[in-house]
VOPAGU-2260 file (C-alpha; in pm, 1 decimal, decimal comma):
REM VOPAGU-2260
SITE   aa  ch    i         X         Y         Z
SITE  UNK   A    0      -6,0      -3,8      -1,1
SITE  UNK   A    1     141,6     337,9     -88,1
SITE  UNK   A    2     191,2     576,4     195,0
SITE  UNK   A    3      87,7     951,2     205,4
SITE  UNK   A    4     233,6    1229,7     417,3
SITE  UNK   A    5      72,8    1582,5     424,6
SITE  UNK   A    6     206,8    1896,5     584,3
SITE  UNK   A    7     -27,2    2185,7     613,4
SITE  UNK   A    8      78,1    2545,9     647,8
SITE  UNK   A    9    -151,8    2837,2     727,6
SITE  UNK   A   10    -520,0    2879,6     825,4
SITE  UNK   A   11    -809,1    2646,1     933,0
SITE  UNK   A   12    -922,4    2642,3     563,0
SITE  UNK   A   13    -593,1    2481,5     462,6
SITE  UNK   A   14    -652,4    2222,0     747,7
SITE  UNK   A   15    -990,4    2146,9     612,1
SITE  UNK   A   16    -854,6    2121,5     257,4
SITE  UNK   A   17    -588,1    1879,9     357,3
SITE  UNK   A   18    -838,3    1666,9     532,3
SITE  UNK   A   19   -1041,2    1636,6     224,1
SITE  UNK   A   20    -741,0    1534,4      10,6
SITE  UNK   A   21    -628,3    1280,9     271,5
SITE  UNK   A   22    -974,7    1120,3     259,7
SITE  UNK   A   23    -959,0    1073,5    -113,3
SITE  UNK   A   24    -638,3     883,5     -70,9
SITE  UNK   A   25    -738,9     654,4     215,2
SITE  UNK   A   26   -1055,5     575,6      23,9
SITE  UNK   A   27    -845,2     445,1    -260,2
SITE  UNK   A   28    -631,8     224,2     -44,5
SITE  UNK   A   29    -342,7     455,7      56,9
SITE  UNK   A   30    -235,0     475,9     424,3
SITE  UNK   A   31    -144,9     788,7     613,0
SITE  UNK   A   32     194,9     832,2     775,6
SITE  UNK   A   33     353,9    1108,8     982,1
SITE  UNK   A   34     708,3    1009,2     869,3
SITE  UNK   A   35     842,8    1178,0     555,9
SITE  UNK   A   36    1108,2     905,5     517,9
SITE  UNK   A   37     872,6     629,5     471,8
SITE  UNK   A   38     614,8     814,9     240,2
SITE  UNK   A   39     550,7     731,4    -130,7
SITE  UNK   A   40     374,5    1069,3    -166,9
SITE  UNK   A   41     470,3    1396,4       4,1
SITE  UNK   A   42     222,6    1679,1     -28,6
SITE  UNK   A   43     250,5    2035,7     120,1
SITE  UNK   A   44     -58,9    2252,2     149,6
SITE  UNK   A   45      91,5    2604,0     118,5
SITE  UNK   A   46       6,5    2943,1     244,3
SITE  UNK   A   47      81,8    3280,2      78,0
SITE  UNK   A   48     -38,0    3513,1     345,6
SITE  UNK   A   49     318,1    3587,6     467,2
SITE  UNK   A   50     639,6    3553,0     302,3
SITE  UNK   A   51     774,4    3347,7     600,4
SITE  UNK   A   52     517,5    3081,5     541,5
SITE  UNK   A   53     616,9    3054,0     173,4
SITE  UNK   A   54     990,5    3031,9     260,7
SITE  UNK   A   55     930,8    2759,7     521,1
SITE  UNK   A   56     737,8    2545,8     277,9
SITE  UNK   A   57     986,2    2600,5      -7,6
SITE  UNK   A   58    1275,9    2522,4     219,3
SITE  UNK   A   59    1142,6    2209,9     371,7
SITE  UNK   A   60    1028,9    2075,6      37,0
SITE  UNK   A   61    1378,9    2136,0    -107,2
SITE  UNK   A   62    1549,7    1976,9     188,9
SITE  UNK   A   63    1326,0    1657,6     172,7
SITE  UNK   A   64    1386,7    1610,8    -195,3
SITE  UNK   A   65    1767,2    1624,4    -143,9
SITE  UNK   A   66    1747,2    1392,3     149,7
SITE  UNK   A   67    1555,1    1128,0     -35,0
SITE  UNK   A   68    1766,6    1093,0    -351,9
SITE  UNK   A   69    1781,1     721,6    -278,1
SITE  UNK   A   70    1405,3     696,5    -324,4
SITE  UNK   A   71    1341,4     831,1    -677,8
SITE  UNK   A   72     994,2     703,8    -695,5
SITE  UNK   A   73     844,6     948,0    -435,9
SITE  UNK   A   74     599,7    1190,0    -570,4
SITE  UNK   A   75     638,2    1551,9    -441,9
SITE  UNK   A   76     340,4    1794,9    -468,4
SITE  UNK   A   77     250,6    2150,0    -369,9
SITE  UNK   A   78    -105,4    2255,1    -314,2
SITE  UNK   A   79    -291,6    2545,1    -200,5
SITE  UNK   A   80    -238,3    2928,2    -211,3
SITE  UNK   A   81     131,4    2948,4    -292,6
SITE  UNK   A   82      74,1    2687,1    -567,0
SITE  UNK   A   83    -221,9    2900,1    -702,8
SITE  UNK   A   84      -5,6    3221,8    -707,7
SITE  UNK   A   85     335,5    3095,0    -823,2
SITE  UNK   A   86     210,8    2813,3   -1057,2
SITE  UNK   A   87     471,8    2678,3   -1286,0
SITE  UNK   A   88     744,8    2911,3   -1138,3
SITE  UNK   A   89     745,8    2645,5    -845,5
SITE  UNK   A   90     900,1    2396,7   -1084,5
SITE  UNK   A   91    1199,0    2623,9   -1127,6
SITE  UNK   A   92    1246,9    2691,1    -760,0
SITE  UNK   A   93    1195,4    2301,9    -674,5
SITE  UNK   A   94    1329,8    2103,2    -963,3
SITE  UNK   A   95    1223,5    1771,6    -787,8
SITE  UNK   A   96     869,3    1885,6    -763,2
SITE  UNK   A   97     606,3    1685,1    -962,9
SITE  UNK   A   98     288,8    1842,1    -904,8
SITE  UNK   A   99     133,6    2188,6    -850,9
SITE  UNK   A  100    -246,8    2205,9    -764,8
SITE  UNK   A  101    -434,1    2524,1    -705,4
SITE  UNK   A  102    -706,8    2609,0    -455,7
SITE  UNK   A  103    -992,0    2503,3    -670,7
SITE  UNK   A  104    -861,6    2164,0    -772,0
SITE  UNK   A  105    -814,6    1980,1    -438,7
SITE  UNK   A  106   -1043,5    1718,7    -568,8
SITE  UNK   A  107    -814,9    1644,7    -859,3
SITE  UNK   A  108    -506,8    1567,2    -644,3
SITE  UNK   A  109    -542,9    1194,3    -611,9
SITE  UNK   A  110    -585,9    1125,5    -988,0
SITE  UNK   A  111    -280,7    1338,8   -1063,6
SITE  UNK   A  112     -66,0    1181,8    -799,6
SITE  UNK   A  113    -176,1     816,7    -850,7
SITE  UNK   A  114    -112,6     857,1   -1220,2
SITE  UNK   A  115     252,0     976,1   -1163,3
SITE  UNK   A  116     325,4     713,8    -897,3
SITE  UNK   A  117     188,3     415,3   -1107,6
SITE  UNK   A  118     387,6     529,6   -1405,2
SITE  UNK   A  119     702,4     529,5   -1190,0
SITE  UNK   A  120     624,5     182,8   -1036,7
SITE  UNK   A  121     619,7      38,7   -1386,9
SITE  UNK   A  122     961,3     159,9   -1468,7
SITE  UNK   A  123    1297,5      18,0   -1359,5
SITE  UNK   A  124    1478,7     189,0   -1087,2
SITE  UNK   A  125    1782,3     323,0   -1317,1
SITE  UNK   A  126    1507,6     470,3   -1553,2
SITE  UNK   A  127    1359,9     677,9   -1274,9
SITE  UNK   A  128    1660,0     878,3   -1224,0
SITE  UNK   A  129    1599,1    1048,6   -1557,7
SITE  UNK   A  130    1217,8    1028,6   -1552,3
SITE  UNK   A  131    1145,4    1348,6   -1353,7
SITE  UNK   A  132    1131,2    1598,4   -1624,7
SITE  UNK   A  133     820,5    1445,1   -1791,5
SITE  UNK   A  134     616,4    1418,6   -1488,7
SITE  UNK   A  135     540,2    1775,7   -1412,3
SITE  UNK   A  136     168,1    1845,3   -1367,4
SITE  UNK   A  137      35,4    2211,4   -1308,4
SITE  UNK   A  138    -350,5    2227,4   -1243,3
SITE  UNK   A  139    -434,0    2567,6   -1122,8
SITE  UNK   A  140    -734,8    2668,4   -1345,6
SITE  UNK   A  141   -1067,6    2779,5   -1198,2
SITE  UNK   A  142   -1343,4    2517,2   -1168,5
SITE  UNK   A  143   -1709,9    2557,6   -1129,3
SITE  UNK   A  144   -1869,3    2413,1    -833,2
SITE  UNK   A  145   -1542,4    2350,2    -649,7
SITE  UNK   A  146   -1685,2    2501,8    -314,2
SITE  UNK   A  147   -1930,5    2197,1    -310,2
SITE  UNK   A  148   -1658,2    1925,8    -339,6
SITE  UNK   A  149   -1510,5    1999,0      18,1
SITE  UNK   A  150   -1750,0    1778,3     216,9
SITE  UNK   A  151   -1581,2    1451,7     313,6
SITE  UNK   A  152   -1391,0    1402,6     640,3
SITE  UNK   A  153   -1110,8    1180,8     749,3
SITE  UNK   A  154   -1233,7     953,5    1022,6
SITE  UNK   A  155   -1442,7    1213,0    1198,9
SITE  UNK   A  156   -1546,1     950,3    1472,0
SITE  UNK   A  157   -1192,8     983,7    1616,2
SITE  UNK   A  158   -1258,7    1339,8    1742,1
SITE  UNK   A  159   -1503,3    1563,9    1910,1
SITE  UNK   A  160   -1468,3    1877,0    1690,5
SITE  UNK   A  161   -1449,4    1942,7    1308,9
SITE  UNK   A  162   -1418,5    2211,7    1054,3
SITE  UNK   A  163   -1689,4    2262,7     795,3
SITE  UNK   A  164   -1625,1    2471,3     488,8
SITE  UNK   A  165   -1937,5    2680,9     394,9
SITE  UNK   A  166   -1796,0    2882,4     109,5
SITE  UNK   A  167   -1477,7    2958,1     -84,3
SITE  UNK   A  168   -1316,6    3279,6    -203,6
SITE  UNK   A  169   -1300,8    3648,4    -105,6
SITE  UNK   A  170   -1393,4    3967,7    -287,7
SITE  UNK   A  171   -1290,4    4230,2     -25,9
SITE  UNK   A  172    -953,9    4314,0    -167,7
SITE  UNK   A  173    -784,9    4428,6     150,5
SITE  UNK   A  174    -469,4    4608,4      29,9
SITE  UNK   A  175    -231,3    4374,9     212,6
SITE  UNK   A  176    -400,4    4034,5     130,9
SITE  UNK   A  177    -321,5    3794,8    -157,1
SITE  UNK   A  178    -621,5    3565,4     -74,4
SITE  UNK   A  179    -860,8    3713,7    -330,7
SITE  UNK   A  180    -615,4    3633,6    -599,6
SITE  UNK   A  181    -554,2    3278,3    -478,6
SITE  UNK   A  182    -895,0    3172,1    -361,5
SITE  UNK   A  183   -1103,8    3333,4    -622,3
SITE  UNK   A  184   -1447,7    3492,7    -610,4
SITE  UNK   A  185   -1691,2    3420,5    -320,5
SITE  UNK   A  186   -1894,2    3103,4    -364,0
SITE  UNK   A  187   -2127,8    2972,5    -111,1
SITE  UNK   A  188   -2239,4    2609,7     -45,5
SITE  UNK   A  189   -2625,5    2540,6     -29,8
SITE  UNK   A  190   -2758,7    2524,4     322,9
SITE  UNK   A  191   -2892,6    2177,8     269,4
SITE  UNK   A  192   -2549,4    2049,7     176,6
SITE  UNK   A  193   -2379,3    2199,2     476,5
SITE  UNK   A  194   -2655,5    2071,0     697,7
SITE  UNK   A  195   -2608,2    1706,0     558,4
SITE  UNK   A  196   -2245,0    1740,5     623,0
SITE  UNK   A  197   -2300,0    1841,6     979,8
SITE  UNK   A  198   -2555,9    1565,4    1038,7
SITE  UNK   A  199   -2302,4    1312,4     924,7
SITE  UNK   A  200   -2032,9    1451,8    1164,5
SITE  UNK   A  201   -2282,6    1455,9    1461,8
SITE  UNK   A  202   -2373,6    1088,4    1383,4
SITE  UNK   A  203   -1997,7    1007,4    1394,9
SITE  UNK   A  204   -1966,4    1153,9    1736,3
SITE  UNK   A  205   -1860,1    1508,3    1657,9
SITE  UNK   A  206   -2006,7    1750,0    1917,9
SITE  UNK   A  207   -1862,1    2091,6    1802,3
SITE  UNK   A  208   -1839,1    2226,4    1447,8
SITE  UNK   A  209   -1651,2    2537,8    1337,3
SITE  UNK   A  210   -1789,4    2696,7    1022,5
SITE  UNK   A  211   -1516,2    2823,2     791,8
SITE  UNK   A  212   -1506,7    3083,5     529,1
SITE  UNK   A  213   -1273,8    3368,4     410,2
SITE  UNK   A  214   -1527,1    3596,1     537,8
SITE  UNK   A  215   -1814,5    3385,6     683,6
SITE  UNK   A  216   -2066,4    3664,9     733,8
SITE  UNK   A  217   -2074,0    3732,3     364,4
SITE  UNK   A  218   -2209,2    3356,7     319,0
SITE  UNK   A  219   -2529,3    3356,9      94,4
SITE  UNK   A  220   -2552,7    3740,9      46,2
SITE  UNK   A  221   -2829,3    3696,9    -203,6
SITE  UNK   A  222   -3033,1    3490,2      24,8
SITE  UNK   A  223   -3183,7    3763,4     272,5
SITE  UNK   A  224   -3523,5    3717,1     375,8
SITE  UNK   A  225   -3817,9    3960,0     375,4
SITE  UNK   A  226   -3762,7    4054,4     733,7
SITE  UNK   A  227   -3395,8    4128,1     678,7
SITE  UNK   A  228   -3236,7    3784,1     793,9
SITE  UNK   A  229   -2912,8    3728,1     612,2
SITE  UNK   A  230   -2798,7    3406,5     456,3
SITE  UNK   A  231   -2542,3    3331,0     723,9
SITE  UNK   A  232   -2781,0    3363,6    1007,2
SITE  UNK   A  233   -3023,4    3125,9     827,7
SITE  UNK   A  234   -2731,8    2878,4     796,6
SITE  UNK   A  235   -2655,0    2912,7    1171,1
SITE  UNK   A  236   -3024,8    2834,7    1252,9
SITE  UNK   A  237   -3029,5    2534,1    1033,4
SITE  UNK   A  238   -2707,7    2388,3    1174,2
SITE  UNK   A  239   -2837,9    2458,8    1518,1
SITE  UNK   A  240   -3117,2    2223,3    1457,0
SITE  UNK   A  241   -2877,4    1918,0    1409,9
SITE  UNK   A  242   -2917,2    1681,3    1701,4
SITE  UNK   A  243   -2595,1    1577,1    1872,9
SITE  UNK   A  244   -2408,8    1906,8    1790,7
SITE  UNK   A  245   -2355,8    2080,9    2117,1
SITE  UNK   A  246   -2136,7    2375,2    2009,9
SITE  UNK   A  247   -2114,2    2608,1    1693,7
SITE  UNK   A  248   -1818,1    2831,6    1627,2
SITE  UNK   A  249   -1745,2    3029,4    1303,3
SITE  UNK   A  250   -1427,0    3208,8    1166,5
SITE  UNK   A  251   -1359,7    3464,1    1043,8
SITE  UNK   A  252   -1611,6    3749,4     998,2
SITE  UNK   A  253   -1549,5    4097,4     880,7
SITE  UNK   A  254   -1683,2    4414,7    1040,9
SITE  UNK   A  255   -1845,1    4497,9     710,2
SITE  UNK   A  256   -2160,3    4305,4     702,7
SITE  UNK   A  257   -2149,1    4200,6    1060,7
SITE  UNK   A  258   -2514,4    4301,5    1115,0
SITE  UNK   A  259   -2754,4    4310,5    1397,9
SITE  UNK   A  260   -2926,5    4008,3    1295,2
SITE  UNK   A  261   -2593,6    3816,8    1344,5
SITE  UNK   A  262   -2544,3    3959,8    1692,5
SITE  UNK   A  263   -2915,6    3885,1    1779,8
SITE  UNK   A  264   -2841,9    3524,4    1684,9
SITE  UNK   A  265   -2634,2    3475,4    1987,9
SITE  UNK   A  266   -2945,2    3551,2    2207,7
SITE  UNK   A  267   -3155,8    3261,1    2081,5
SITE  UNK   A  268   -2922,7    3005,4    1958,0
SITE  UNK   A  269   -2776,1    2864,8    2282,2
SITE  UNK   A  270   -2530,5    2624,4    2082,2
SITE  UNK   A  271   -2358,5    2936,6    1942,4
SITE  UNK   A  272   -2032,3    2989,4    2144,4
SITE  UNK   A  273   -2028,9    3347,4    2283,6
SITE  UNK   A  274   -1697,3    3421,9    2143,8
SITE  UNK   A  275   -1621,1    3618,3    1825,6
SITE  UNK   A  276   -1296,7    3646,7    1631,9
SITE  UNK   A  277   -1334,5    3990,7    1511,1
SITE  UNK   A  278   -1028,4    4106,3    1298,0
SITE  UNK   A  279    -946,3    4472,1    1340,9
SITE  UNK   A  280    -591,6    4488,4    1179,9
SITE  UNK   A  281    -530,6    4852,8    1305,0
SITE  UNK   A  282    -639,1    5107,9    1549,2
SITE  UNK   A  283    -573,6    5398,4    1313,5
SITE  UNK   A  284    -838,2    5526,4    1081,5
SITE  UNK   A  285    -571,2    5655,2     833,3
SITE  UNK   A  286    -416,1    5300,0     819,6
SITE  UNK   A  287    -753,4    5126,2     787,3
SITE  UNK   A  288    -836,7    5346,7     482,6
SITE  UNK   A  289    -496,5    5259,4     328,5
SITE  UNK   A  290    -569,1    4889,8     404,5
SITE  UNK   A  291    -909,1    4924,2     220,0
SITE  UNK   A  292   -1094,3    4789,1     507,5
SITE  UNK   A  293   -1404,6    4997,5     475,5
SITE  UNK   A  294   -1473,9    5080,2     830,8
SITE  UNK   A  295   -1359,3    5323,9    1099,3
SITE  UNK   A  296   -1240,1    5258,7    1455,2
SITE  UNK   A  297   -1563,3    5419,4    1588,5
SITE  UNK   A  298   -1776,3    5186,9    1378,6
SITE  UNK   A  299   -1571,1    4888,1    1485,0
SITE  UNK   A  300   -1623,4    4994,4    1861,7
SITE  UNK   A  301   -1984,1    5038,9    1813,1
SITE  UNK   A  302   -2010,1    4694,0    1703,5
SITE  UNK   A  303   -1820,5    4562,7    2003,6
SITE  UNK   A  304   -2037,8    4766,7    2240,4
SITE  UNK   A  305   -2359,6    4650,7    2074,1
SITE  UNK   A  306   -2253,4    4283,7    2095,6
SITE  UNK   A  307   -2154,2    4323,6    2464,6
SITE  UNK   A  308   -2493,4    4493,8    2549,4
SITE  UNK   A  309   -2680,8    4235,2    2359,2
SITE  UNK   A  310   -2481,0    3918,1    2466,9
SITE  UNK   A  311   -2347,6    3970,5    2826,5
SITE  UNK   A  312   -2028,5    3787,4    2882,1
SITE  UNK   A  313   -1934,4    3756,7    2513,5
SITE  UNK   A  314   -1558,3    3763,8    2443,2
SITE  UNK   A  315   -1343,2    3878,9    2154,3
SITE  UNK   A  316   -1028,0    3782,6    1984,4
SITE  UNK   A  317    -864,4    3975,5    1681,7
SITE  UNK   A  318    -591,5    4010,1    1429,5
SITE  UNK   A  319    -345,7    4305,0    1422,6
SITE  UNK   A  320     -92,5    4399,5    1165,6
SITE  UNK   A  321     202,1    4583,7    1281,9
SITE  UNK   A  322     424,2    4786,5    1048,0
SITE  UNK   A  323     179,9    4832,9     763,5
SITE  UNK   A  324     345,2    5061,3     490,4
SITE  UNK   A  325     354,6    5420,8     632,8
SITE  UNK   A  326     242,3    5340,7     982,0
SITE  UNK   A  327     378,2    5599,3    1205,2
SITE  UNK   A  328     441,2    5588,6    1573,6
SITE  UNK   A  329     113,8    5790,1    1625,0
SITE  UNK   A  330     -73,9    5522,4    1427,4
SITE  UNK   A  331      74,1    5244,5    1637,6
SITE  UNK   A  332     -16,2    5423,5    1969,0
SITE  UNK   A  333    -373,9    5431,1    1833,1
SITE  UNK   A  334    -365,4    5054,7    1800,4
SITE  UNK   A  335    -233,1    5008,0    2139,0
SITE  UNK   A  336    -519,0    5237,5    2270,3
SITE  UNK   A  337    -781,1    5027,6    2088,9
SITE  UNK   A  338    -631,9    4685,2    2227,9
SITE  UNK   A  339    -659,4    4835,7    2577,3
SITE  UNK   A  340   -1012,3    4976,8    2518,0
SITE  UNK   A  341   -1163,5    4647,0    2381,0
SITE  UNK   A  342    -972,3    4397,4    2613,1
SITE  UNK   A  343    -928,8    4109,1    2376,3
SITE  UNK   A  344    -923,5    3759,4    2514,9
SITE  UNK   A  345    -675,5    3667,4    2247,2
SITE  UNK   A  346    -477,7    3847,4    1990,4
SITE  UNK   A  347    -316,1    3716,0    1673,3
SITE  UNK   A  348     -40,1    3960,1    1568,8
SITE  UNK   A  349     169,4    3974,2    1249,3
SITE  UNK   A  350     441,5    4205,5    1106,0
SITE  UNK   A  351     345,5    4324,2     771,7
SITE  UNK   A  352     458,3    4106,7     502,3
SITE  UNK   A  353     497,7    4241,9     144,3
SITE  UNK   A  354     280,4    4025,1    -107,4
SITE  UNK   A  355     358,7    4105,8    -472,1
SITE  UNK   A  356      39,6    4169,1    -671,0
SITE  UNK   A  357    -140,0    4347,4    -380,0
SITE  UNK   A  358    -193,1    4731,5    -367,5
SITE  UNK   A  359      14,6    4754,6     -45,0
SITE  UNK   A  360     308,9    4617,4    -217,3
SITE  UNK   A  361     329,9    4937,6    -423,2
SITE  UNK   A  362     323,5    5173,0    -120,8
SITE  UNK   A  363     652,9    5322,4      23,8
SITE  UNK   A  364     763,6    5153,8     337,2
SITE  UNK   A  365    1016,4    5362,9     502,4
SITE  UNK   A  366     992,2    5220,2     854,6
SITE  UNK   A  367    1296,1    5013,2     953,7
SITE  UNK   A  368    1238,9    4636,8    1031,9
SITE  UNK   A  369    1387,9    4681,0    1389,4
SITE  UNK   A  370    1115,9    4956,6    1462,0
SITE  UNK   A  371     851,6    4711,9    1338,0
SITE  UNK   A  372     989,5    4443,4    1573,6
SITE  UNK   A  373    1011,0    4675,8    1867,3
SITE  UNK   A  374     638,1    4774,4    1807,9
SITE  UNK   A  375     544,8    4413,2    1803,8
SITE  UNK   A  376     703,7    4359,2    2131,5
SITE  UNK   A  377     527,5    4653,3    2286,0
SITE  UNK   A  378     187,0    4531,6    2163,0
SITE  UNK   A  379     249,9    4167,5    2277,9
SITE  UNK   A  380     345,3    4307,7    2639,7
SITE  UNK   A  381      11,8    4513,1    2653,1
SITE  UNK   A  382    -195,6    4203,2    2532,1
SITE  UNK   A  383     -22,5    3971,0    2783,3
SITE  UNK   A  384    -113,3    4185,2    3059,0
SITE  UNK   A  385    -489,0    4206,8    2948,5
SITE  UNK   A  386    -519,4    3829,0    2869,4
SITE  UNK   A  387    -363,6    3719,9    3189,5
SITE  UNK   A  388    -594,4    3948,2    3395,2
SITE  UNK   A  389    -893,3    3817,2    3206,0
SITE  UNK   A  390    -774,2    3447,0    3247,9
SITE  UNK   A  391    -699,3    3491,3    3625,9
SITE  UNK   A  392   -1040,7    3643,0    3680,3
SITE  UNK   A  393   -1194,9    3295,5    3575,7
SITE  UNK   A  394   -1003,2    3096,3    3850,8
SITE  UNK   A  395   -1234,0    2965,5    4111,0
SITE  UNK   A  396   -1529,9    2892,3    3874,2
SITE  UNK   A  397   -1654,3    2548,0    3780,3
SITE  UNK   A  398   -1694,6    2516,8    3405,3
SITE  UNK   A  399   -1789,3    2274,9    3138,1
SITE  UNK   A  400   -1500,5    2171,6    2915,4
SITE  UNK   A  401   -1524,6    1980,6    2578,1
SITE  UNK   A  402   -1214,0    1759,1    2596,5
SITE  UNK   A  403   -1045,1    1759,5    2277,8
SITE  UNK   A  404    -683,2    1612,6    2336,5
SITE  UNK   A  405    -406,3    1557,0    2581,5
SITE  UNK   A  406    -248,8    1835,2    2773,5
SITE  UNK   A  407     105,6    1939,1    2795,3
SITE  UNK   A  408     193,9    1737,3    3097,4
SITE  UNK   A  409     172,7    1366,9    3136,5
SITE  UNK   A  410    -171,1    1239,0    3267,6
SITE  UNK   A  411    -361,0    1568,0    3179,6
SITE  UNK   A  412    -625,6    1630,0    2907,0
SITE  UNK   A  413    -720,7    1957,3    2767,4
SITE  UNK   A  414   -1020,6    2123,3    2597,0
SITE  UNK   A  415   -1184,8    2461,9    2526,2
SITE  UNK   A  416   -1445,3    2670,8    2695,6
SITE  UNK   A  417   -1722,8    2842,9    2534,4
SITE  UNK   A  418   -1521,4    3150,5    2528,3
SITE  UNK   A  419   -1238,7    2972,6    2345,2
SITE  UNK   A  420    -992,3    2958,6    2645,5
SITE  UNK   A  421    -806,4    2632,2    2693,0
SITE  UNK   A  422    -821,6    2425,0    3007,4
SITE  UNK   A  423    -585,3    2152,3    3114,7
SITE  UNK   A  424    -666,1    1911,0    3403,6
SITE  UNK   A  425    -567,6    1579,5    3525,6
SITE  UNK   A  426    -811,3    1308,4    3418,6
SITE  UNK   A  427    -830,8     958,5    3250,3
SITE  UNK   A  428    -805,5     948,1    2864,5
SITE  UNK   A  429   -1154,1     782,7    2863,7
SITE  UNK   A  430   -1304,1    1129,1    2892,9
SITE  UNK   A  431   -1173,3    1213,8    2555,2
SITE  UNK   A  432   -1450,9    1356,8    2325,8
SITE  UNK   A  433   -1690,1    1412,8    2626,8
SITE  UNK   A  434   -1794,4    1709,2    2842,8
SITE  UNK   A  435   -1628,7    1733,0    3184,1
SITE  UNK   A  436   -1709,6    1969,0    3477,8
SITE  UNK   A  437   -1381,4    2112,7    3587,6
SITE  UNK   A  438   -1304,5    2347,5    3872,6
SITE  UNK   A  439   -1053,2    2610,7    3778,4
SITE  UNK   A  440    -764,5    2627,7    4022,2
SITE  UNK   A  441    -509,0    2848,3    3842,6
SITE  UNK   A  442    -333,1    2958,9    3530,5
SITE  UNK   A  443     -30,2    2897,5    3328,1
SITE  UNK   A  444      21,6    3199,3    3099,6
SITE  UNK   A  445    -316,3    3208,7    2918,9
SITE  UNK   A  446    -407,0    2835,3    2978,1
SITE  UNK   A  447    -643,4    2772,1    3266,6
SITE  UNK   A  448    -556,6    2484,9    3496,9
SITE  UNK   A  449    -816,6    2275,5    3691,9
SITE  UNK   A  450    -938,7    1954,2    3854,6
SITE  UNK   A  451   -1244,6    1733,5    3781,5
SITE  UNK   A  452   -1536,6    1883,8    3987,5
């Protein structure tokens, strides 16, 4: 049986896409392995959001190919956003690469790989050494209905949580972001298909689903009802009716289109986790305008305030980009002020990475790298203080934890709360996949520690 190794870089969308690809191979008789040196097929699902992610994937793939010269039959493939943006250029950077597959062609990966592998298995070993030049396959064209092909899961019964892709693509064209050029236009799946997938997951034992989309709250924009209920809220209501599902999360929304009907959904859909990942990117109106984000700081804060008044106890996390071209010290200080004002439970921070083909790549960027790094350090210090205070305030409570995996220390399990915080506690592995009542006794950084109640 051929063995498949997949390494995934980037977001939850990529994780979900990799799972879909793995499912196809397993259905056809391949086995999965976590060892590169025993794999017959090595696939990287790549990310293009930041240059560092691209360089990691390129470096790792090049190193593997060099290390495995004694195994010339191995098929090497690059999938995902970097594959979509670089296309055939990747074959020049990675001469040993056999396959490049774009973001709308994941469902074609198996047939390409299996064809290459079978052809090699039929040749003598000495012939393989000169066979590579004729095996290059580049499949990055757009394909209609590709959003509806991400529906199968790899052994969902082995876990308690699962990702569900509800749409593909993005049309917001933020100045720094390459995603609209790698994922294509917005394409939503039918509500019926998403619900059927969630039912299948629930029947297999999954208790929590996370709905995925580049901008999930733009799902089904043409599906608004007469009373103003948007397509995404209609989807949430339908998923909420699935028996066996206990929690629903979603990532990531955009402040544009985050309407009152979505906030109100938290008041009557008890399975909807009271936590929102709400990307802000900057606390400066001038920078937000340069980023093409289409909202102001005041509008963003009004949405936060409305959500907190409507849903008591709701928590927020966010994304912040430090060092966007032209960001001044004054702009950065405004970001620090915003972070303090909102009080995020979690913050995902990035130093701006130039992406060729985006509008921001054409802007002058005079700020030295060291200054950007110093700003990042200051931001993380502020956020750590805020997060630690929020975490410690929960110590002493007894909470319900969905057990998702093993903790860092031997003999411990870990899981998440409704507010997305991680809890670690000592317990038997038999609790995996179930809910446990845990008394919170302390904290390690931003991880809560507890004991079974």
